[in-house]
N, C-alpha and C positions, 0 to 999 in steps of 0.2 A: 298463669289460669288451671282450676282445676278440669280433669275430664269433664264433670258436669256441666261447668260454666262454657267451657268450649264446644259442647252439645248442644247449650242452649241458645248459642250465638250462632251456629250453624246449622239450627234445626235438623240435627243427627244425633245419633244414639250415640249413649258414651263409647258401645262396642267401636263403632265409626270412628269415631276420635283415636281411641288407642292403636287402630289399624292405621290410619293416617299418621301417626306418631311414629310407628313404627317402619311402616315403608316409604314414608315421605319427611322423615326427620325434623318434624313440626311440634318436636317436643321433648322430654328427657326424664330419665328415672334415675334417680341417686340411690344407690345401695340395696336395688331391688325394691325401693317405695314404689309410690303410685307414682304414674305419669304428672308431671307438670307441662301445658300446654304452651308455647310461646304465643303470646298475641299478635306481635308482628306475623310468626311464621305462618300462623291460621290465618290471618288477614289475607297474604300473599296467594297461599295454596286458595283459599275461597275465590279469589279474584281471577284465579288461572294465570297468574304472573309467576311462570316459572323460572323467568330469567331474573329478575328481582330474587326469588327465593335462593334461588343457586350461588349469586353473588351475596347474599345474607348465609346462608350455610357454608360458606368460604371466607367469612370472616370480615367483607367488603362494608362497612357499614356505612361509609359516606356517599360509595356511589349515589348517583341521581336516582336510581330507580328505587334504592331502600330507604333512604331517610325520610322520603315523605310518608311511609307506613309507621315508622317511628314518631313521626310529628302527627298523623293521624290518632295513635293511641295516647298522646300526650307523654311521649316516652323519648324526648329529644336529646335530653341528657346524658341517655344510654348511647344515643348514636354519635354525638359529639365529645363526650367525656369531660 
């Protein structure tokens, strides 16, 4: 999602979302382009679920703490490929 969409969902400014992307790895930039925010990582961060976010960032999508976030966003196929 865009930083504008994430800001609306989180009720924060786009600047805050960009800082979260940089500081907490909830988003990415490709070739210096705009930040793209992971819906799943944002939900984990907003829920204060550091264990799930850590597992997600390590690539462990099948972990019991991680896949419910994919399901909540309607992204189950991305978790289980």
